[in-house]
N, C-alpha and C positions, 0 to 999 in steps of 0.2 A: 471451530478454533483459531483464534489469535493469539501468535507468539510473538516474542519482543527479541531483534536481534541486539546483540550488545556489543558486536565490531562486524565488517565487512565477510567473515567466516561464516558467522552466521546467515546469509543470505540464502538459501537452497535455491539458487532458479535453476537449474539445467536439469531438473525433470520433466517429465509426461503432464503433468500437472498444470492447471490454472493458479498463478502464483498473483495475490495482490499486495504490490508494498505500497506502506503508507510512510513516507517520510516527512514526518517531524519536527518541528521546535515544541522546546520547555515552554518558551514567551508569544505560544500564538492562540490566541482564543479559539480560531476558526479550529486548530488540531483539537481543543479540549471538545469543541462541540460533534467534532467527526468521531472522536472515540464509542460513543454508545451507539450510536450508527453503525457501526464496523461492528461492535457487539450482536446488534441486531441482524444484519445482513450474514454475519459467520453464522446464526440459527438457520437461516432460510437457505442460505448455501452452504453445506458442508462440506462439496464437494470442492471449495474454493480455499485454498491454503494462503490464509493473510498475516501478514509478517509486516510489524510496527519499527520502525528504525529511530531513533532520535537523534537528528542529524545535530544538535548543538552537544552532544556528547561523544560521535562519532567523528573523532577527525577528518577530514577528506571526505566523508561521504558524498558530501551534496556535489561537489566536484567532479565526484568522479561518475555521479551519475545522471549530472546536470540539470541538478533543482536548483531554481533562482527563488522560488514560493514557497509558503508553506499553506496547510498543508499539500506536499505531491503526493498523487498515486500514480503507481506503473503496474501494468498489468502484464505478467511476463509468462513465456513457455516455451519450455526446452534452451532455456539461458536466451531467446529473444522481449526482445521488449513490443508489445504488439500496441501497446495503446497509453496513453495519459492524461492526468488530467491536475488542472491546479485547484484551490477552493474550496470550501464546502460544499456537501452534495447533499442531499436528504434522500434516505432510504431506497426511495422508488427510483431517484434519478442513480444511484450507485448501482442497484442492481441491473437498470438499462446499461448501464458501462460495463457493467460485467458481461450482462447476457451477449453483449454484442460480437463478443470475444469467444465464444462457448463452441461454436460449431465453425 
């Protein structure tokens, strides 16, 4: 399942589960292309929480999380950033990116 964070408070990053955050922008073509890939991955990896946050609408979020390009994907567990990637990823590459942090 994918949820949309409408504010910083909606980003729940301190749990024990693996969380993938998609930092995106309204005017980003690659962000639009990534959306259906995230949907597919969310069905194949239901144990990973996926949160999308629109950096065009949430003031200061890009600066707070050091996001300089879109889309930026960041993986978290227990509040700690484990890994990040910038740009479009096809489903297989995205699953590999996530799987590297499962164990």
